[in-house]
N, C-alpha and C positions, 0 to 999 in steps of 0.2 A: 190799209191799202198800200201795197208796195209797188214802186215804180223802178224799173231797171234803167240805170243811167250810164252803163258801160258803152264806150265806143269800140272797145276791143278787149279780148280776154287779158286779164292781168298776168304778169309773169308768175309762173308756178313757183311757190316756195312753201315750206312748211314751217310756220312760226307760231308761237303761242299767242293767244288772244290778247295778252298783256302788252304786246308790241304795238307801238304807234304806227299806224298804216297810212298816215297823211300823204307821204310821198307816193306810195303805190296808188292811192286814190287819185291824186293829181295827174298821174301818168295815164290812167286808163278811163277817166270820166269823160263823158261826151261833152263836146263844146263846138261852137261855130267858129268859122274862120275869124281871126283877129281877137278872139277871146282867150283869156288866161283863167285858170282855175286855181284858187288858193284854198287849201283845206287845213283846218285846225282841229286837233283832237280836243273835245270838250271834257269827256271823262269816259272811262271804260271803252265800249265799242261805239260811242256816239261822237260824231264829227259834224262840224259846220263847214260847208263849202260855199264859197262866193265865186260867181262868174264875173270877171272884170274885163272891161274894154278900155283901151287907152293907157294902160299902165306901162310906163317907160322908166328907165333908170332915173331915180330921183323925183319922179312925178307920180302922184297918186292917180289911179284910174277911177272909173265910174263903176260901181257895183251894179250889174244888170239884174242879177237874181241871187238869192241866198237860200240854201236848203240845209235842213238837219238830216243827217243820214245815220243809219245803224249799219256798221260794216264789220264783217267777220270773214275769216278764212273758212271756206267750205270745200273740201276735197281738192286742195291745192290752188284754189282760185278765190278772188274776192267775191263776196256776196254782199251787194249794196242795196239797201232798202231806204227809200225816201220816207222819213217819219215826220216831215214838216206838218204841223197841225193846222 
């Protein structure tokens, strides 16, 4: 079951799938006001994204939710699928 989490289309680029897409995911993933998203590549096209509130410089925030995603480039845009089990 795939869930779309994009708030807007990702910037169009053509890069190989071996490229770490963490920054691009963080820029385009849907979030609520006051939330930050931190995305880390686990391996291959698998990423872990955490939605964080209250993170300030030098202060750890509270993780509101965490998802495992499969992310690939598809026709110049990010294809993000939630694979959290």
